[in-house]
C-alpha positions in Angstrom: 60.1 -10.0 -82.6 59.9 -10.4 -79.0 62.5 -9.3 -76.6 62.7 -9.9 -72.8 65.7 -8.2 -72.4 65.7 -5.0 -70.0 67.4 -1.7 -71.3 70.1 -0.7 -69.4 67.5 1.7 -67.7 65.7 -0.3 -66.8 68.4 -2.9 -65.1 69.2 0.3 -62.8 66.1 0.7 -61.9 65.8 -3.1 -60.7 69.2 -3.0 -58.9 68.5 0.5 -57.5 65.1 -1.0 -56.1 66.6 -3.8 -55.1 68.9 -1.5 -53.1 66.3 0.6 -51.7 64.2 -2.5 -50.7 67.3 -4.2 -48.2 68.5 -1.4 -46.8 65.7 1.5 -45.9 62.1 -0.8 -46.6 63.4 -3.6 -44.7 64.8 -1.8 -41.5 61.4 0.4 -41.6 58.7 -2.5 -41.6 60.5 -4.0 -39.1 60.0 -0.6 -37.5 56.5 -0.1 -38.4 55.7 -3.9 -37.0 57.2 -3.5 -33.5 55.6 -0.5 -32.7 53.6 0.9 -30.0 50.0 1.0 -31.6 48.5 3.2 -28.9 50.8 5.8 -30.1 52.1 5.6 -33.1 51.0 4.9 -36.9 53.0 2.8 -39.8 53.0 6.4 -41.0 54.3 8.2 -38.6 57.9 5.5 -38.6 57.9 5.4 -42.7 57.7 9.1 -43.5 61.7 9.4 -43.4 62.2 6.4 -45.7 59.1 7.8 -47.9 61.1 10.4 -48.4 64.1 8.7 -50.0 62.3 7.3 -52.5 60.8 10.4 -53.5 64.6 11.6 -53.0 65.1 8.6 -55.9 62.3 9.2 -58.1 59.9 5.6 -57.9 56.7 8.1 -57.1 58.2 10.3 -60.1 58.7 7.5 -62.4 55.7 7.9 -65.0 55.4 11.6 -64.3 56.2 13.5 -68.0 59.9 15.0 -67.5 57.9 18.7 -68.5 56.3 18.4 -65.4 59.3 17.5 -62.9 59.5 13.1 -63.2 61.3 10.6 -64.8 59.0 10.0 -67.8 59.1 5.8 -67.6 56.1 3.9 -68.5 54.6 1.2 -67.2 56.8 -1.4 -67.7 59.2 0.5 -65.2 57.0 0.6 -63.0 56.5 -3.1 -62.6 60.6 -4.0 -62.2 60.5 -1.5 -59.6 57.4 -2.5 -57.2 58.3 -6.3 -58.2 61.6 -5.0 -56.2 60.7 -3.8 -53.2 57.3 -6.0 -52.7 59.9 -8.7 -52.4 60.8 -7.0 -49.1 57.3 -5.8 -47.9 54.4 -6.1 -49.9 52.3 -3.5 -48.0 54.8 -0.4 -47.9 55.2 -1.2 -52.0 51.4 -1.3 -52.7 50.5 1.3 -50.6 52.4 4.2 -50.1 54.8 4.1 -53.5 52.7 2.0 -56.2 49.4 4.3 -55.2 51.7 7.4 -55.4 53.2 6.3 -58.5 50.8 5.6 -60.9 47.5 8.0 -59.4 49.4 10.5 -61.4 48.2 8.7 -64.2 44.8 9.9 -64.0 45.6 13.2 -64.0 47.6 13.0 -66.6 45.1 11.0 -68.9 42.3 12.3 -67.5 43.1 16.2 -66.5 43.4 19.1 -68.6 46.4 21.1 -69.2 45.7 23.4 -65.6 45.3 20.3 -63.8 48.3 18.7 -65.0 50.9 21.4 -64.4 49.5 22.8 -60.9 49.1 19.2 -59.7 51.6 17.3 -61.5 54.1 19.9 -60.3 52.9 19.7 -57.2 53.6 16.2 -56.5 57.4 16.3 -58.0 58.2 19.4 -56.3 57.1 17.9 -52.6 59.0 16.1 -50.5 56.6 13.8 -49.0 53.2 14.0 -51.2 51.6 10.7 -51.1 48.5 9.8 -53.0 45.4 8.3 -52.5 42.2 7.1 -53.9 38.9 7.3 -51.8 36.5 5.6 -54.2 34.7 2.3 -52.6 31.6 3.1 -50.0 30.6 0.9 -46.8 27.5 0.1 -47.7 27.1 -0.3 -51.6 29.0 -3.5 -53.0 32.4 -2.8 -55.1 31.0 -4.7 -58.0 28.2 -2.0 -58.2 31.1 0.4 -59.8 30.4 -2.1 -62.9 27.4 -2.7 -62.8 25.6 -1.7 -66.1 22.0 -2.2 -64.8 20.2 1.5 -65.6 19.1 1.7 -62.5 19.9 4.7 -59.8 19.4 2.6 -56.3 22.9 1.4 -57.9 26.3 2.4 -57.0 28.2 4.9 -55.3 25.6 7.1 -53.0 28.4 9.8 -52.3 26.8 13.2 -53.2 29.0 15.8 -55.2 26.9 18.8 -55.8 27.2 21.6 -58.1 26.6 25.0 -56.5 28.1 27.8 -58.3 31.5 27.2 -59.2 31.9 24.5 -56.4 30.9 20.8 -55.8 29.9 20.1 -52.3 30.5 16.6 -51.7 29.0 14.5 -49.2 29.0 11.2 -48.5 32.3 8.3 -46.5 34.2 5.9 -48.2 34.9 2.5 -46.6 37.7 1.6 -44.1 39.5 0.2 -46.8 41.3 3.6 -48.1 44.6 3.1 -48.8 47.0 5.9 -47.9 43.7 7.0 -45.7 45.9 9.1 -43.3 49.3 9.6 -44.8 47.9 10.5 -47.7 48.2 14.9 -48.9 45.1 14.3 -51.5 42.8 12.1 -52.1 41.1 11.1 -55.7 37.5 10.7 -54.6 34.9 9.3 -57.2 31.4 10.8 -56.4 27.7 11.0 -58.0 26.8 14.5 -59.2 22.9 12.9 -59.8 21.3 10.5 -57.7 18.4 10.3 -60.0 20.5 8.6 -62.4 22.0 5.7 -63.4 25.9 5.5 -61.7 27.7 5.4 -65.2 25.8 8.3 -66.4 26.3 10.6 -63.5 30.2 9.6 -61.8 32.6 12.0 -61.9 36.3 11.6 -60.5 37.8 14.6 -57.8 40.9 16.0 -57.0 40.6 16.6 -53.4 43.8 17.8 -50.8 44.0 16.1 -47.3 43.4 19.4 -45.6 40.0 20.7 -47.3 37.5 21.3 -44.3 35.0 19.0 -44.1 37.1 15.9 -44.6 38.1 13.8 -42.2 39.7 10.6 -42.1 38.6 7.7 -39.3 40.8 5.4 -37.0 43.2 2.6 -39.2 41.4 -0.4 -40.3 43.6 -3.4 -38.8 43.5 -5.9 -42.1 45.0 -9.4 -41.5 47.6 -8.9 -43.6 49.5 -5.1 -45.0 50.0 -4.6 -41.4 52.7 -1.6 -42.5 49.9 0.5 -44.9 47.8 2.8 -43.8 43.7 1.9 -44.7 40.6 3.7 -43.3 37.3 5.3 -43.5 37.2 8.5 -45.1 34.1 11.0 -44.0 32.9 13.9 -46.6 30.9 16.2 -44.6 30.4 19.4 -47.0 33.7 19.2 -48.7 33.5 22.2 -51.0 36.1 22.0 -53.6 36.4 23.8 -56.9 34.3 22.5 -60.2 37.9 22.6 -61.8 39.1 20.1 -59.4 36.8 17.9 -61.0 38.8 15.6 -63.9 37.6 15.2 -66.9 33.3 15.5 -67.5 30.2 14.5 -66.0 29.8 10.5 -66.7 32.6 10.1 -68.2 35.1 9.4 -65.4 34.6 5.5 -65.3 35.3 4.9 -68.9 38.0 6.8 -68.8 39.3 5.7 -65.5 39.0 2.4 -66.7 40.3 2.4 -69.8 43.5 4.7 -69.7 44.5 4.1 -65.8 43.3 0.9 -64.8 46.3 -1.5 -66.4 48.9 1.5 -64.1 47.0 1.0 -61.3 46.9 -3.1 -62.1 50.3 -3.0 -63.7 52.0 -2.2 -60.5 49.8 -4.0 -57.9 50.0 -7.3 -59.6 53.7 -6.6 -59.7 53.6 -6.7 -55.8 52.2 -9.6 -55.9 54.9 -11.4 -58.1 57.8 -9.9 -55.6 55.7 -11.5 -53.1 55.7 -14.8 -54.7 59.1 -14.5 -55.3 59.7 -14.0 -51.7 57.8 -16.7 -50.3 59.7 -19.1 -53.0 63.4 -17.5 -51.9 62.3 -17.8 -48.1 61.6 -21.9 -48.5 64.1 -22.1 -51.1 66.8 -21.2 -48.4 65.0 -22.6 -45.4 64.6 -26.4 -47.7 69.0 -26.5 -48.0 68.8 -25.7 -44.4 66.2 -27.9 -42.3 68.0 -31.8 -41.8 65.8 -34.3 -42.5 66.5 -38.3 -42.7 70.3 -37.0 -42.3 70.0 -34.7 -45.2 68.8 -31.2 -46.3 64.7 -31.6 -47.5 65.5 -30.0 -50.7 66.9 -33.7 -51.7 63.3 -35.0 -51.0 61.0 -34.8 -54.2 58.2 -34.0 -51.8 59.6 -31.3 -51.4 61.9 -30.5 -54.5 58.3 -30.4 -56.3 56.7 -28.0 -54.1 59.6 -25.4 -55.1 59.9 -26.3 -58.6 55.8 -25.6 -58.6 56.8 -22.5 -57.3 59.1 -21.3 -59.7 56.9 -22.4 -62.6 54.2 -20.4 -61.3 56.1 -16.9 -60.0 57.9 -17.6 -64.1 54.4 -17.4 -65.6 53.1 -14.7 -63.2 56.1 -12.2 -64.0 55.5 -12.7 -67.9 51.9 -12.0 -67.8 52.4 -8.7 -66.0 55.2 -8.0 -67.9 52.5 -8.6 -71.4 49.9 -5.9 -69.6 52.7 -3.3 -68.9 54.1 -3.6 -72.8 49.9 -3.5 -73.6 49.8 -0.4 -71.4 52.5 1.7 -72.8 51.5 1.1 -76.2 47.6 1.8 -75.3 46.3 -1.7 -76.2 42.5 -1.5 -75.2 42.9 -4.8 -73.8 45.5 -3.8 -71.3 42.4 -2.7 -69.1 39.7 -4.9 -70.2 41.5 -7.9 -70.9 45.3 -7.9 -69.3 44.7 -6.1 -66.1 41.8 -8.5 -64.8 44.0 -11.3 -65.7 47.7 -10.8 -64.6 46.1 -9.5 -61.2 44.2 -11.8 -60.0 46.8 -14.4 -61.7 49.9 -12.9 -60.1 47.3 -12.7 -56.5 46.8 -16.8 -57.4 49.7 -17.1 -57.5 50.9 -15.2 -54.2 48.7 -17.2 -52.3 50.0 -21.1 -53.7 53.3 -19.9 -53.0 52.9 -18.7 -49.5 51.0 -22.3 -48.9 53.8 -24.3 -50.3 56.5 -22.3 -48.1 54.3 -23.0 -45.1 53.8 -26.7 -46.1 58.2 -26.9 -46.7 58.7 -25.7 -42.9 56.3 -27.6 -41.6 55.7 -26.8 -37.8 57.8 -24.2 -38.5 56.0 -22.2 -40.9 52.6 -21.6 -38.1 55.7 -20.3 -36.3 55.0 -15.9 -35.9 59.0 -15.9 -35.8 58.9 -16.6 -39.1 57.9 -14.9 -42.2 55.5 -17.4 -44.1 52.2 -16.5 -42.4 52.7 -13.2 -42.6 53.3 -14.0 -47.1 49.7 -15.7 -46.8 48.2 -13.1 -45.4 49.4 -10.8 -47.1 48.6 -12.9 -50.6 45.1 -13.3 -49.1 44.4 -9.1 -48.9 45.2 -9.1 -52.5 42.1 -11.2 -53.5 40.2 -8.4 -51.9 42.0 -6.0 -53.1 40.9 -3.1 -56.1 37.9 -5.9 -56.9 37.6 -9.4 -55.7 38.5 -11.9 -57.8 35.4 -13.4 -59.0 34.5 -9.9 -60.3 37.2 -9.2 -62.3 37.3 -12.5 -64.1 34.0 -12.0 -64.9 35.0 -9.0 -66.2 37.2 -10.1 -68.5 34.2 -12.2 -70.3 31.4 -8.9 -70.7 34.5 -7.2 -72.2 34.9 -10.0 -74.5 31.9 -10.4 -75.0 31.9 -6.4 -75.9 34.8 -6.6 -77.9 33.7 -9.2 -80.1 36.1 -12.3 -78.9 39.5 -12.6 -77.7 41.9 -10.0 -80.8 43.9 -12.5 -82.8 
């Protein structure tokens, strides 16, 4: 029997996240947007609030209790992320969702020593932020998934084995989320440039203070203004061989099958939160704005837009919840089909709802003092974040070809 009712614990997560977002994230986001960009970064301002989020347990949610975490699941996380992102998507999707879901890389791909050392370090720190540095400036993001066995295709960052260490050289694109705030990076690199990427890629856990690792200046996106993104440079960065997660050449499969649903689920939930925020903003405005002697919500043209916003929002949330449910059960379709489906659909809904909100507000929708413009900019960032819309959709079909179609 299908049951959509949340458990008492999940309702507690939901209400706690909603209260935290309104009381803590909202003022922090406002302070970030009003900061002096010449002297402070978003992380400079958000760090005290992040510490409060860590204390509550948002970033420890899915880490097992034996390592100091809460032992929660993907569904628990998406419930929380929707609430946080409904107040500020940039904060929720970057510092909080990445730091909450990235430990799954260690949990699924690491060995016992790595899990104990790194997960306990994460849970014991008051402000441990995680980051991923995979995409590269001159390499198409889609190359990571390319099945063509051509060594010239794929990542160019090289991790060369030297005794009991690897030496990493290369650079990562300016879209590396949390660069400049991170305590540690998950870095994807090639161990042999003469072999195809699928056969010679590995994931490395690299502390941010490792000599040779530097972060470039903050990349200014059209949205996500409260987040941190920057290039990452690797100049003879030496890491112990024990910092490689899994075997050489085995990481792409393990990463995308086992870990992707958690990362994508949290991000998709953030876009559900944005879609909800756009609806609530437009809904309230439609009751206050008077046209022809009555609130514009009484006009069918406005009411129908609001109704479409609700329909899309409910559909997106259901898709994200199904992804999370499947991830918590280890269903292979969670990564291959449901992750790209939920992420792209949630982003599409966020874009549509932001556009509808702008239309409902009319001229005021284009004014900087109203939130509609930031809704739309935040939404459009998602179209290319963690895989472009078209690439992710094409991967669904490629996966179904391998799987022999949709499971009945």
